[in-house]
Biotite code that builds the C-alpha atoms (Angstrom):
import biotite.structure as struc

atoms = struc.array([
    struc.Atom([-27.466, -3.141, 11.573], chain_id="A", res_id=1, res_name="MET", atom_name="CA", element="C"),
    struc.Atom([-26.723, 0.218, 9.964], chain_id="A", res_id=2, res_name="VAL", atom_name="CA", element="C"),
    struc.Atom([-29.472, 2.167, 11.766], chain_id="A", res_id=3, res_name="TRP", atom_name="CA", element="C"),
    struc.Atom([-28.356, 0.831, 15.156], chain_id="A", res_id=4, res_name="ILE", atom_name="CA", element="C"),
    struc.Atom([-24.776, 1.894, 14.462], chain_id="A", res_id=5, res_name="ARG", atom_name="CA", element="C"),
    struc.Atom([-25.929, 5.368, 13.396], chain_id="A", res_id=6, res_name="LYS", atom_name="CA", element="C"),
    struc.Atom([-28.072, 5.650, 16.541], chain_id="A", res_id=7, res_name="PHE", atom_name="CA", element="C"),
    struc.Atom([-25.096, 4.912, 18.792], chain_id="A", res_id=8, res_name="PHE", atom_name="CA", element="C"),
    struc.Atom([-22.882, 7.195, 16.716], chain_id="A", res_id=9, res_name="ASP", atom_name="CA", element="C"),
    struc.Atom([-25.251, 10.059, 17.521], chain_id="A", res_id=10, res_name="VAL", atom_name="CA", element="C"),
    struc.Atom([-25.253, 9.239, 21.231], chain_id="A", res_id=11, res_name="LEU", atom_name="CA", element="C"),
    struc.Atom([-21.561, 8.356, 21.492], chain_id="A", res_id=12, res_name="PHE", atom_name="CA", element="C"),
    struc.Atom([-19.742, 9.933, 18.522], chain_id="A", res_id=13, res_name="PRO", atom_name="CA", element="C"),
    struc.Atom([-16.342, 8.444, 17.833], chain_id="A", res_id=14, res_name="ARG", atom_name="CA", element="C"),
    struc.Atom([-13.581, 11.030, 17.540], chain_id="A", res_id=15, res_name="PRO", atom_name="CA", element="C"),
    struc.Atom([-11.735, 11.519, 14.276], chain_id="A", res_id=16, res_name="CYS", atom_name="CA", element="C"),
    struc.Atom([-8.451, 9.600, 14.462], chain_id="A", res_id=17, res_name="ILE", atom_name="CA", element="C"),
    struc.Atom([-6.690, 12.423, 12.652], chain_id="A", res_id=18, res_name="GLY", atom_name="CA", element="C"),
    struc.Atom([-7.559, 15.460, 14.770], chain_id="A", res_id=19, res_name="CYS", atom_name="CA", element="C"),
    struc.Atom([-9.444, 13.961, 17.704], chain_id="A", res_id=20, res_name="GLY", atom_name="CA", element="C"),
    struc.Atom([-12.523, 16.035, 16.870], chain_id="A", res_id=21, res_name="GLY", atom_name="CA", element="C"),
    struc.Atom([-16.031, 14.824, 16.284], chain_id="A", res_id=22, res_name="ARG", atom_name="CA", element="C"),
    struc.Atom([-16.773, 12.974, 13.048], chain_id="A", res_id=23, res_name="ARG", atom_name="CA", element="C"),
    struc.Atom([-19.034, 15.092, 10.853], chain_id="A", res_id=24, res_name="LEU", atom_name="CA", element="C"),
    struc.Atom([-18.927, 13.498, 7.410], chain_id="A", res_id=25, res_name="ASP", atom_name="CA", element="C"),
    struc.Atom([-19.296, 10.177, 5.593], chain_id="A", res_id=26, res_name="ASP", atom_name="CA", element="C"),
    struc.Atom([-16.077, 8.558, 6.762], chain_id="A", res_id=27, res_name="GLY", atom_name="CA", element="C"),
    struc.Atom([-16.105, 6.026, 9.563], chain_id="A", res_id=28, res_name="GLU", atom_name="CA", element="C"),
    struc.Atom([-12.970, 7.320, 11.279], chain_id="A", res_id=29, res_name="PHE", atom_name="CA", element="C"),
    struc.Atom([-11.844, 10.527, 9.517], chain_id="A", res_id=30, res_name="LEU", atom_name="CA", element="C"),
    struc.Atom([-13.632, 13.861, 9.562], chain_id="A", res_id=31, res_name="CYS", atom_name="CA", element="C"),
    struc.Atom([-14.020, 15.740, 6.283], chain_id="A", res_id=32, res_name="GLY", atom_name="CA", element="C"),
    struc.Atom([-11.294, 18.243, 7.155], chain_id="A", res_id=33, res_name="LEU", atom_name="CA", element="C"),
    struc.Atom([-8.711, 15.519, 7.833], chain_id="A", res_id=34, res_name="CYS", atom_name="CA", element="C"),
    struc.Atom([-9.760, 13.656, 4.697], chain_id="A", res_id=35, res_name="HIS", atom_name="CA", element="C"),
    struc.Atom([-9.096, 16.791, 2.678], chain_id="A", res_id=36, res_name="ASP", atom_name="CA", element="C"),
    struc.Atom([-5.645, 17.200, 4.263], chain_id="A", res_id=37, res_name="HIS", atom_name="CA", element="C"),
    struc.Atom([-4.244, 13.802, 3.300], chain_id="A", res_id=38, res_name="VAL", atom_name="CA", element="C"),
    struc.Atom([-1.042, 14.646, 1.353], chain_id="A", res_id=39, res_name="PRO", atom_name="CA", element="C"),
    struc.Atom([-1.587, 12.853, -1.985], chain_id="A", res_id=40, res_name="PHE", atom_name="CA", element="C"),
    struc.Atom([1.458, 12.150, -4.132], chain_id="A", res_id=41, res_name="ILE", atom_name="CA", element="C"),
    struc.Atom([0.860, 13.848, -7.466], chain_id="A", res_id=42, res_name="LEU", atom_name="CA", element="C"),
    struc.Atom([3.182, 14.396, -10.460], chain_id="A", res_id=43, res_name="PRO", atom_name="CA", element="C"),
    struc.Atom([5.989, 15.073, -10.842], chain_id="A", res_id=44, res_name="PRO", atom_name="CA", element="C"),
    struc.Atom([7.331, 11.877, -9.283], chain_id="A", res_id=45, res_name="PHE", atom_name="CA", element="C"),
    struc.Atom([10.007, 9.348, -10.260], chain_id="A", res_id=46, res_name="CYS", atom_name="CA", element="C"),
    struc.Atom([8.779, 7.478, -13.326], chain_id="A", res_id=47, res_name="ALA", atom_name="CA", element="C"),
    struc.Atom([9.990, 4.190, -11.827], chain_id="A", res_id=48, res_name="THR", atom_name="CA", element="C"),
    struc.Atom([9.623, 4.164, -8.037], chain_id="A", res_id=49, res_name="CYS", atom_name="CA", element="C"),
    struc.Atom([7.114, 7.000, -7.639], chain_id="A", res_id=50, res_name="GLY", atom_name="CA", element="C"),
    struc.Atom([9.218, 9.057, -5.235], chain_id="A", res_id=51, res_name="GLN", atom_name="CA", element="C"),
    struc.Atom([7.819, 12.612, -5.056], chain_id="A", res_id=52, res_name="PRO", atom_name="CA", element="C"),
    struc.Atom([9.984, 14.956, -7.074], chain_id="A", res_id=53, res_name="GLY", atom_name="CA", element="C"),
    struc.Atom([10.530, 17.462, -4.291], chain_id="A", res_id=54, res_name="GLU", atom_name="CA", element="C"),
    struc.Atom([12.189, 14.761, -2.159], chain_id="A", res_id=55, res_name="MET", atom_name="CA", element="C"),
    struc.Atom([15.201, 14.789, -4.467], chain_id="A", res_id=56, res_name="GLU", atom_name="CA", element="C"),
    struc.Atom([15.058, 17.795, -6.760], chain_id="A", res_id=57, res_name="TYR", atom_name="CA", element="C"),
    struc.Atom([13.989, 21.380, -6.202], chain_id="A", res_id=58, res_name="GLU", atom_name="CA", element="C"),
    struc.Atom([12.662, 21.643, -9.768], chain_id="A", res_id=59, res_name="TYR", atom_name="CA", element="C"),
    struc.Atom([11.928, 18.096, -11.003], chain_id="A", res_id=60, res_name="PRO", atom_name="CA", element="C"),
    struc.Atom([10.945, 17.592, -14.622], chain_id="A", res_id=61, res_name="THR", atom_name="CA", element="C"),
    struc.Atom([8.054, 15.426, -15.783], chain_id="A", res_id=62, res_name="GLU", atom_name="CA", element="C"),
    struc.Atom([8.959, 11.705, -15.910], chain_id="A", res_id=63, res_name="ASP", atom_name="CA", element="C"),
    struc.Atom([12.271, 12.264, -14.132], chain_id="A", res_id=64, res_name="PHE", atom_name="CA", element="C"),
    struc.Atom([14.076, 9.253, -12.654], chain_id="A", res_id=65, res_name="GLU", atom_name="CA", element="C"),
    struc.Atom([15.571, 9.378, -9.163], chain_id="A", res_id=66, res_name="CYS", atom_name="CA", element="C"),
    struc.Atom([19.161, 8.467, -8.372], chain_id="A", res_id=67, res_name="GLY", atom_name="CA", element="C"),
    struc.Atom([18.347, 5.023, -6.984], chain_id="A", res_id=68, res_name="LEU", atom_name="CA", element="C"),
    struc.Atom([16.360, 4.066, -10.065], chain_id="A", res_id=69, res_name="CYS", atom_name="CA", element="C"),
    struc.Atom([19.114, 5.286, -12.392], chain_id="A", res_id=70, res_name="ARG", atom_name="CA", element="C"),
    struc.Atom([21.335, 2.756, -10.600], chain_id="A", res_id=71, res_name="LYS", atom_name="CA", element="C"),
    struc.Atom([18.783, -0.031, -11.303], chain_id="A", res_id=72, res_name="ASN", atom_name="CA", element="C"),
    struc.Atom([18.179, -0.526, -7.578], chain_id="A", res_id=73, res_name="THR", atom_name="CA", element="C"),
    struc.Atom([14.766, -2.145, -7.917], chain_id="A", res_id=74, res_name="TYR", atom_name="CA", element="C"),
    struc.Atom([13.445, -5.307, -9.545], chain_id="A", res_id=75, res_name="ARG", atom_name="CA", element="C"),
    struc.Atom([9.880, -4.039, -9.977], chain_id="A", res_id=76, res_name="PHE", atom_name="CA", element="C"),
    struc.Atom([8.985, -2.148, -13.137], chain_id="A", res_id=77, res_name="ASP", atom_name="CA", element="C"),
    struc.Atom([7.054, 0.701, -11.549], chain_id="A", res_id=78, res_name="ARG", atom_name="CA", element="C"),
    struc.Atom([5.758, 1.776, -8.132], chain_id="A", res_id=79, res_name="ALA", atom_name="CA", element="C"),
    struc.Atom([3.156, 4.304, -7.073], chain_id="A", res_id=80, res_name="ARG", atom_name="CA", element="C"),
    struc.Atom([1.915, 5.384, -3.621], chain_id="A", res_id=81, res_name="SER", atom_name="CA", element="C"),
    struc.Atom([-1.293, 7.125, -2.665], chain_id="A", res_id=82, res_name="LEU", atom_name="CA", element="C"),
    struc.Atom([0.189, 9.673, -0.261], chain_id="A", res_id=83, res_name="GLY", atom_name="CA", element="C"),
    struc.Atom([3.036, 10.784, 1.960], chain_id="A", res_id=84, res_name="VAL", atom_name="CA", element="C"),
    struc.Atom([3.377, 8.800, 5.177], chain_id="A", res_id=85, res_name="TYR", atom_name="CA", element="C"),
    struc.Atom([2.837, 11.665, 7.564], chain_id="A", res_id=86, res_name="GLY", atom_name="CA", element="C"),
    struc.Atom([0.213, 13.340, 9.732], chain_id="A", res_id=87, res_name="SER", atom_name="CA", element="C"),
    struc.Atom([-3.300, 12.138, 8.842], chain_id="A", res_id=88, res_name="VAL", atom_name="CA", element="C"),
    struc.Atom([-2.306, 9.250, 6.563], chain_id="A", res_id=89, res_name="LEU", atom_name="CA", element="C"),
    struc.Atom([0.163, 7.900, 9.118], chain_id="A", res_id=90, res_name="LYS", atom_name="CA", element="C"),
    struc.Atom([-2.525, 7.963, 11.800], chain_id="A", res_id=91, res_name="GLU", atom_name="CA", element="C"),
    struc.Atom([-4.945, 6.162, 9.474], chain_id="A", res_id=92, res_name="LEU", atom_name="CA", element="C"),
    struc.Atom([-2.396, 3.476, 8.532], chain_id="A", res_id=93, res_name="VAL", atom_name="CA", element="C"),
    struc.Atom([-1.465, 2.853, 12.181], chain_id="A", res_id=94, res_name="HIS", atom_name="CA", element="C"),
    struc.Atom([-5.117, 2.662, 13.196], chain_id="A", res_id=95, res_name="PHE", atom_name="CA", element="C"),
    struc.Atom([-5.884, 0.249, 10.349], chain_id="A", res_id=96, res_name="PHE", atom_name="CA", element="C"),
    struc.Atom([-2.794, -1.920, 10.768], chain_id="A", res_id=97, res_name="LYS", atom_name="CA", element="C"),
    struc.Atom([-1.623, -1.900, 14.377], chain_id="A", res_id=98, res_name="TYR", atom_name="CA", element="C"),
    struc.Atom([-4.880, -1.307, 16.217], chain_id="A", res_id=99, res_name="GLN", atom_name="CA", element="C"),
    struc.Atom([-6.627, -4.010, 14.178], chain_id="A", res_id=100, res_name="SER", atom_name="CA", element="C"),
    struc.Atom([-9.405, -1.938, 12.646], chain_id="A", res_id=101, res_name="HIS", atom_name="CA", element="C"),
    struc.Atom([-10.086, -3.432, 9.190], chain_id="A", res_id=102, res_name="PRO", atom_name="CA", element="C"),
    struc.Atom([-13.205, -1.231, 9.087], chain_id="A", res_id=103, res_name="GLY", atom_name="CA", element="C"),
    struc.Atom([-10.916, 1.720, 8.322], chain_id="A", res_id=104, res_name="ALA", atom_name="CA", element="C"),
    struc.Atom([-10.826, 0.375, 4.753], chain_id="A", res_id=105, res_name="ILE", atom_name="CA", element="C"),
    struc.Atom([-13.981, 2.464, 4.203], chain_id="A", res_id=106, res_name="GLY", atom_name="CA", element="C"),
    struc.Atom([-12.076, 5.727, 4.687], chain_id="A", res_id=107, res_name="ASP", atom_name="CA", element="C"),
    struc.Atom([-9.110, 4.333, 2.764], chain_id="A", res_id=108, res_name="ILE", atom_name="CA", element="C"),
    struc.Atom([-11.396, 3.445, -0.155], chain_id="A", res_id=109, res_name="THR", atom_name="CA", element="C"),
    struc.Atom([-12.600, 7.042, -0.435], chain_id="A", res_id=110, res_name="LEU", atom_name="CA", element="C"),
    struc.Atom([-8.977, 8.235, -0.548], chain_id="A", res_id=111, res_name="LEU", atom_name="CA", element="C"),
    struc.Atom([-7.936, 5.648, -3.157], chain_id="A", res_id=112, res_name="ILE", atom_name="CA", element="C"),
    struc.Atom([-10.891, 6.539, -5.401], chain_id="A", res_id=113, res_name="GLU", atom_name="CA", element="C"),
    struc.Atom([-10.019, 10.235, -5.189], chain_id="A", res_id=114, res_name="GLN", atom_name="CA", element="C"),
    struc.Atom([-6.308, 9.651, -5.840], chain_id="A", res_id=115, res_name="ASN", atom_name="CA", element="C"),
    struc.Atom([-6.851, 7.332, -8.820], chain_id="A", res_id=116, res_name="LEU", atom_name="CA", element="C"),
    struc.Atom([-9.124, 9.926, -10.369], chain_id="A", res_id=117, res_name="LYS", atom_name="CA", element="C"),
    struc.Atom([-6.621, 12.743, -9.807], chain_id="A", res_id=118, res_name="GLU", atom_name="CA", element="C"),
    struc.Atom([-3.668, 10.912, -11.365], chain_id="A", res_id=119, res_name="ILE", atom_name="CA", element="C"),
    struc.Atom([-5.796, 9.174, -14.031], chain_id="A", res_id=120, res_name="GLY", atom_name="CA", element="C"),
    struc.Atom([-4.653, 5.656, -13.082], chain_id="A", res_id=121, res_name="GLU", atom_name="CA", element="C"),
    struc.Atom([-6.581, 2.472, -13.948], chain_id="A", res_id=122, res_name="THR", atom_name="CA", element="C"),
    struc.Atom([-3.901, -0.274, -13.775], chain_id="A", res_id=123, res_name="TYR", atom_name="CA", element="C"),
    struc.Atom([-5.500, -1.772, -16.864], chain_id="A", res_id=124, res_name="SER", atom_name="CA", element="C"),
    struc.Atom([-4.242, -5.232, -17.841], chain_id="A", res_id=125, res_name="GLY", atom_name="CA", element="C"),
    struc.Atom([-2.738, -6.063, -14.441], chain_id="A", res_id=126, res_name="LEU", atom_name="CA", element="C"),
    struc.Atom([-3.683, -8.725, -11.911], chain_id="A", res_id=127, res_name="GLU", atom_name="CA", element="C"),
    struc.Atom([-3.439, -7.929, -8.214], chain_id="A", res_id=128, res_name="ILE", atom_name="CA", element="C"),
    struc.Atom([-1.379, -9.781, -5.634], chain_id="A", res_id=129, res_name="ILE", atom_name="CA", element="C"),
    struc.Atom([-0.411, -8.648, -2.138], chain_id="A", res_id=130, res_name="TRP", atom_name="CA", element="C"),
    struc.Atom([2.550, -8.820, 0.249], chain_id="A", res_id=131, res_name="VAL", atom_name="CA", element="C"),
    struc.Atom([1.387, -11.552, 2.655], chain_id="A", res_id=132, res_name="PRO", atom_name="CA", element="C"),
    struc.Atom([1.896, -11.685, 6.401], chain_id="A", res_id=133, res_name="LEU", atom_name="CA", element="C"),
    struc.Atom([3.645, -14.646, 7.985], chain_id="A", res_id=134, res_name="HIS", atom_name="CA", element="C"),
    struc.Atom([1.143, -17.085, 9.521], chain_id="A", res_id=135, res_name="ARG", atom_name="CA", element="C"),
    struc.Atom([2.316, -16.206, 13.061], chain_id="A", res_id=136, res_name="ARG", atom_name="CA", element="C"),
    struc.Atom([1.813, -12.474, 12.493], chain_id="A", res_id=137, res_name="LYS", atom_name="CA", element="C"),
    struc.Atom([-1.555, -13.156, 10.833], chain_id="A", res_id=138, res_name="LEU", atom_name="CA", element="C"),
    struc.Atom([-2.720, -15.116, 13.875], chain_id="A", res_id=139, res_name="LYS", atom_name="CA", element="C"),
    struc.Atom([-1.507, -12.344, 16.170], chain_id="A", res_id=140, res_name="GLU", atom_name="CA", element="C"),
    struc.Atom([-3.088, -9.471, 14.214], chain_id="A", res_id=141, res_name="ARG", atom_name="CA", element="C"),
    struc.Atom([-6.257, -11.280, 13.157], chain_id="A", res_id=142, res_name="GLY", atom_name="CA", element="C"),
    struc.Atom([-6.285, -10.001, 9.574], chain_id="A", res_id=143, res_name="PHE", atom_name="CA", element="C"),
    struc.Atom([-3.867, -9.248, 6.743], chain_id="A", res_id=144, res_name="ASP", atom_name="CA", element="C"),
    struc.Atom([-4.036, -5.521, 6.038], chain_id="A", res_id=145, res_name="GLN", atom_name="CA", element="C"),
    struc.Atom([-2.338, -5.887, 2.643], chain_id="A", res_id=146, res_name="SER", atom_name="CA", element="C"),
    struc.Atom([-4.913, -8.452, 1.559], chain_id="A", res_id=147, res_name="TYR", atom_name="CA", element="C"),
    struc.Atom([-7.754, -6.134, 2.608], chain_id="A", res_id=148, res_name="VAL", atom_name="CA", element="C"),
    struc.Atom([-6.128, -3.322, 0.589], chain_id="A", res_id=149, res_name="LEU", atom_name="CA", element="C"),
    struc.Atom([-5.546, -5.587, -2.413], chain_id="A", res_id=150, res_name="ALA", atom_name="CA", element="C"),
    struc.Atom([-9.101, -6.907, -2.388], chain_id="A", res_id=151, res_name="ASP", atom_name="CA", element="C"),
    struc.Atom([-10.526, -3.382, -2.239], chain_id="A", res_id=152, res_name="ARG", atom_name="CA", element="C"),
    struc.Atom([-8.243, -2.090, -5.009], chain_id="A", res_id=153, res_name="LEU", atom_name="CA", element="C"),
    struc.Atom([-9.177, -5.079, -7.186], chain_id="A", res_id=154, res_name="ALA", atom_name="CA", element="C"),
    struc.Atom([-12.857, -4.210, -6.775], chain_id="A", res_id=155, res_name="ARG", atom_name="CA", element="C"),
    struc.Atom([-12.306, -0.500, -7.439], chain_id="A", res_id=156, res_name="LEU", atom_name="CA", element="C"),
    struc.Atom([-10.291, -1.134, -10.617], chain_id="A", res_id=157, res_name="CYS", atom_name="CA", element="C"),
    struc.Atom([-12.266, -4.235, -11.723], chain_id="A", res_id=158, res_name="CYS", atom_name="CA", element="C"),
    struc.Atom([-9.080, -6.318, -11.796], chain_id="A", res_id=159, res_name="LEU", atom_name="CA", element="C"),
    struc.Atom([-8.615, -10.014, -10.911], chain_id="A", res_id=160, res_name="PRO", atom_name="CA", element="C"),
    struc.Atom([-7.057, -10.943, -7.568], chain_id="A", res_id=161, res_name="LEU", atom_name="CA", element="C"),
    struc.Atom([-4.386, -13.666, -7.674], chain_id="A", res_id=162, res_name="VAL", atom_name="CA", element="C"),
    struc.Atom([-4.827, -15.744, -4.516], chain_id="A", res_id=163, res_name="GLU", atom_name="CA", element="C"),
    struc.Atom([-2.830, -18.604, -3.015], chain_id="A", res_id=164, res_name="GLY", atom_name="CA", element="C"),
    struc.Atom([0.297, -18.068, -5.111], chain_id="A", res_id=165, res_name="SER", atom_name="CA", element="C"),
    struc.Atom([2.670, -16.177, -2.821], chain_id="A", res_id=166, res_name="LEU", atom_name="CA", element="C"),
    struc.Atom([3.509, -16.858, 0.819], chain_id="A", res_id=167, res_name="CYS", atom_name="CA", element="C"),
    struc.Atom([5.818, -15.501, 3.473], chain_id="A", res_id=168, res_name="ARG", atom_name="CA", element="C"),
    struc.Atom([8.014, -18.400, 4.544], chain_id="A", res_id=169, res_name="VAL", atom_name="CA", element="C"),
    struc.Atom([10.152, -16.521, 7.058], chain_id="A", res_id=170, res_name="ARG", atom_name="CA", element="C"),
    struc.Atom([8.869, -14.407, 9.942], chain_id="A", res_id=171, res_name="ASP", atom_name="CA", element="C"),
    struc.Atom([11.187, -11.426, 9.626], chain_id="A", res_id=172, res_name="THR", atom_name="CA", element="C"),
    struc.Atom([11.905, -8.924, 12.416], chain_id="A", res_id=173, res_name="PRO", atom_name="CA", element="C"),
    struc.Atom([10.340, -5.446, 12.038], chain_id="A", res_id=174, res_name="PRO", atom_name="CA", element="C"),
    struc.Atom([11.993, -3.210, 9.446], chain_id="A", res_id=175, res_name="GLN", atom_name="CA", element="C"),
    struc.Atom([11.775, -0.056, 11.584], chain_id="A", res_id=176, res_name="ALA", atom_name="CA", element="C"),
    struc.Atom([15.102, 1.549, 12.573], chain_id="A", res_id=177, res_name="ARG", atom_name="CA", element="C"),
    struc.Atom([17.042, -0.534, 10.047], chain_id="A", res_id=178, res_name="LYS", atom_name="CA", element="C"),
    struc.Atom([19.214, 0.958, 7.297], chain_id="A", res_id=179, res_name="THR", atom_name="CA", element="C"),
    struc.Atom([18.421, 0.368, 3.630], chain_id="A", res_id=180, res_name="ARG", atom_name="CA", element="C"),
    struc.Atom([21.045, -2.371, 3.426], chain_id="A", res_id=181, res_name="ALA", atom_name="CA", element="C"),
    struc.Atom([19.772, -4.016, 6.620], chain_id="A", res_id=182, res_name="GLU", atom_name="CA", element="C"),
    struc.Atom([16.201, -3.939, 5.316], chain_id="A", res_id=183, res_name="ARG", atom_name="CA", element="C"),
    struc.Atom([17.244, -5.602, 2.059], chain_id="A", res_id=184, res_name="MET", atom_name="CA", element="C"),
    struc.Atom([19.079, -8.317, 4.001], chain_id="A", res_id=185, res_name="GLU", atom_name="CA", element="C"),
    struc.Atom([16.224, -8.735, 6.482], chain_id="A", res_id=186, res_name="ASN", atom_name="CA", element="C"),
    struc.Atom([13.670, -9.732, 3.823], chain_id="A", res_id=187, res_name="VAL", atom_name="CA", element="C"),
    struc.Atom([16.006, -11.803, 1.675], chain_id="A", res_id=188, res_name="LYS", atom_name="CA", element="C"),
    struc.Atom([14.450, -15.253, 1.165], chain_id="A", res_id=189, res_name="GLY", atom_name="CA", element="C"),
    struc.Atom([11.314, -14.265, 3.099], chain_id="A", res_id=190, res_name="ALA", atom_name="CA", element="C"),
    struc.Atom([8.876, -14.960, 0.235], chain_id="A", res_id=191, res_name="PHE", atom_name="CA", element="C"),
    struc.Atom([8.147, -17.936, -1.971], chain_id="A", res_id=192, res_name="GLU", atom_name="CA", element="C"),
    struc.Atom([5.912, -18.507, -4.977], chain_id="A", res_id=193, res_name="VAL", atom_name="CA", element="C"),
    struc.Atom([3.794, -21.569, -4.217], chain_id="A", res_id=194, res_name="THR", atom_name="CA", element="C"),
    struc.Atom([2.037, -21.848, -7.584], chain_id="A", res_id=195, res_name="CYS", atom_name="CA", element="C"),
    struc.Atom([4.442, -20.770, -10.368], chain_id="A", res_id=196, res_name="PRO", atom_name="CA", element="C"),
    struc.Atom([1.877, -21.695, -13.029], chain_id="A", res_id=197, res_name="GLU", atom_name="CA", element="C"),
    struc.Atom([-0.366, -18.869, -11.734], chain_id="A", res_id=198, res_name="ARG", atom_name="CA", element="C"),
    struc.Atom([2.492, -16.368, -11.988], chain_id="A", res_id=199, res_name="ILE", atom_name="CA", element="C"),
    struc.Atom([4.282, -17.235, -15.240], chain_id="A", res_id=200, res_name="ALA", atom_name="CA", element="C"),
    struc.Atom([3.545, -14.740, -18.003], chain_id="A", res_id=201, res_name="GLY", atom_name="CA", element="C"),
    struc.Atom([1.320, -12.565, -15.794], chain_id="A", res_id=202, res_name="ARG", atom_name="CA", element="C"),
    struc.Atom([1.432, -8.791, -15.410], chain_id="A", res_id=203, res_name="ARG", atom_name="CA", element="C"),
    struc.Atom([1.085, -8.205, -11.689], chain_id="A", res_id=204, res_name="LEU", atom_name="CA", element="C"),
    struc.Atom([0.371, -5.338, -9.317], chain_id="A", res_id=205, res_name="LEU", atom_name="CA", element="C"),
    struc.Atom([1.826, -5.945, -5.841], chain_id="A", res_id=206, res_name="VAL", atom_name="CA", element="C"),
    struc.Atom([-0.107, -4.214, -3.038], chain_id="A", res_id=207, res_name="VAL", atom_name="CA", element="C"),
    struc.Atom([1.323, -3.278, 0.378], chain_id="A", res_id=208, res_name="ASP", atom_name="CA", element="C"),
    struc.Atom([0.643, -0.662, 3.031], chain_id="A", res_id=209, res_name="ASP", atom_name="CA", element="C"),
    struc.Atom([3.850, 1.423, 3.225], chain_id="A", res_id=210, res_name="VAL", atom_name="CA", element="C"),
    struc.Atom([6.850, 1.941, 0.919], chain_id="A", res_id=211, res_name="PHE", atom_name="CA", element="C"),
    struc.Atom([9.878, 3.097, 2.925], chain_id="A", res_id=212, res_name="THR", atom_name="CA", element="C"),
    struc.Atom([13.041, 1.902, 1.195], chain_id="A", res_id=213, res_name="THR", atom_name="CA", element="C"),
    struc.Atom([11.185, -0.494, -1.089], chain_id="A", res_id=214, res_name="GLY", atom_name="CA", element="C"),
    struc.Atom([13.074, -3.498, 0.300], chain_id="A", res_id=215, res_name="ALA", atom_name="CA", element="C"),
    struc.Atom([9.979, -5.651, 0.881], chain_id="A", res_id=216, res_name="THR", atom_name="CA", element="C"),
    struc.Atom([8.207, -5.043, -2.413], chain_id="A", res_id=217, res_name="VAL", atom_name="CA", element="C"),
    struc.Atom([11.541, -5.347, -4.211], chain_id="A", res_id=218, res_name="ASN", atom_name="CA", element="C"),
    struc.Atom([12.074, -8.815, -2.720], chain_id="A", res_id=219, res_name="GLU", atom_name="CA", element="C"),
    struc.Atom([8.545, -9.792, -3.712], chain_id="A", res_id=220, res_name="VAL", atom_name="CA", element="C"),
    struc.Atom([9.140, -8.519, -7.259], chain_id="A", res_id=221, res_name="ALA", atom_name="CA", element="C"),
    struc.Atom([12.340, -10.548, -7.416], chain_id="A", res_id=222, res_name="LYS", atom_name="CA", element="C"),
    struc.Atom([10.660, -13.855, -6.548], chain_id="A", res_id=223, res_name="VAL", atom_name="CA", element="C"),
    struc.Atom([7.694, -13.124, -8.844], chain_id="A", res_id=224, res_name="LEU", atom_name="CA", element="C"),
    struc.Atom([9.971, -12.438, -11.798], chain_id="A", res_id=225, res_name="LYS", atom_name="CA", element="C"),
    struc.Atom([12.024, -15.504, -10.987], chain_id="A", res_id=226, res_name="ARG", atom_name="CA", element="C"),
    struc.Atom([8.751, -17.460, -11.243], chain_id="A", res_id=227, res_name="ALA", atom_name="CA", element="C"),
    struc.Atom([8.161, -16.005, -14.711], chain_id="A", res_id=228, res_name="GLY", atom_name="CA", element="C"),
    struc.Atom([6.058, -12.861, -14.140], chain_id="A", res_id=229, res_name="ALA", atom_name="CA", element="C"),
    struc.Atom([6.141, -10.699, -17.264], chain_id="A", res_id=230, res_name="ASP", atom_name="CA", element="C"),
    struc.Atom([5.797, -7.391, -15.409], chain_id="A", res_id=231, res_name="ARG", atom_name="CA", element="C"),
    struc.Atom([5.595, -6.363, -11.747], chain_id="A", res_id=232, res_name="VAL", atom_name="CA", element="C"),
    struc.Atom([4.190, -3.027, -10.588], chain_id="A", res_id=233, res_name="GLU", atom_name="CA", element="C"),
    struc.Atom([3.633, -1.842, -7.021], chain_id="A", res_id=234, res_name="VAL", atom_name="CA", element="C"),
    struc.Atom([0.890, 0.108, -5.242], chain_id="A", res_id=235, res_name="PHE", atom_name="CA", element="C"),
    struc.Atom([1.220, 1.180, -1.620], chain_id="A", res_id=236, res_name="THR", atom_name="CA", element="C"),
    struc.Atom([-1.053, 3.231, 0.549], chain_id="A", res_id=237, res_name="LEU", atom_name="CA", element="C"),
    struc.Atom([1.768, 5.452, 1.784], chain_id="A", res_id=238, res_name="ALA", atom_name="CA", element="C"),
    struc.Atom([5.321, 6.498, 0.918], chain_id="A", res_id=239, res_name="ARG", atom_name="CA", element="C"),
    struc.Atom([7.660, 7.207, 3.836], chain_id="A", res_id=240, res_name="ALA", atom_name="CA", element="C"),
])
């Protein structure tokens, strides 16, 4: 019960996962100061992949396109990320994902609401789908963090969630420490559309936790478009 939790929080306050200090505000795991220091990605950013402008250009123009996107590197139509994968946001993602704390979605929700308001995004007309875990990894972790993110974003934006149409058919090794080319190869053939009739003609928003090289969401976009998706956009919690 809520009052019991609050009682124990007073007696045994959980430290903020960002700074280690005492929680003082509404978040479950982030203090107000750390919440305010999450590095949101705001314009200017690449019109296609959402890469922050300062990562590539000292003085980026509005709606610029990065070098990779000018080379038609990606199969998705557009990607956006909430914030830079560093400091507070990195700690929050790791806590949520690797320490199996789905309850951190409460703090994440507050950040998503704030970011969507700041960039004026609604994702109107899209249906939400997520990058699924392989069944072995799901059993090991106990929950699918991308599904939890997708479900929460669908509720926030009042968009339908497309379930049971995409699965991970190959349990791929971790992407960490791999080059861009190795990441692309690692996820090749890892996903499969199980219900093409639910995908054909749809405008979809693919949700995942972190965008590093974009290899995973690019592979997902490829199989969705092969199944007939009309448009594929991407939303990730963080951009590395």
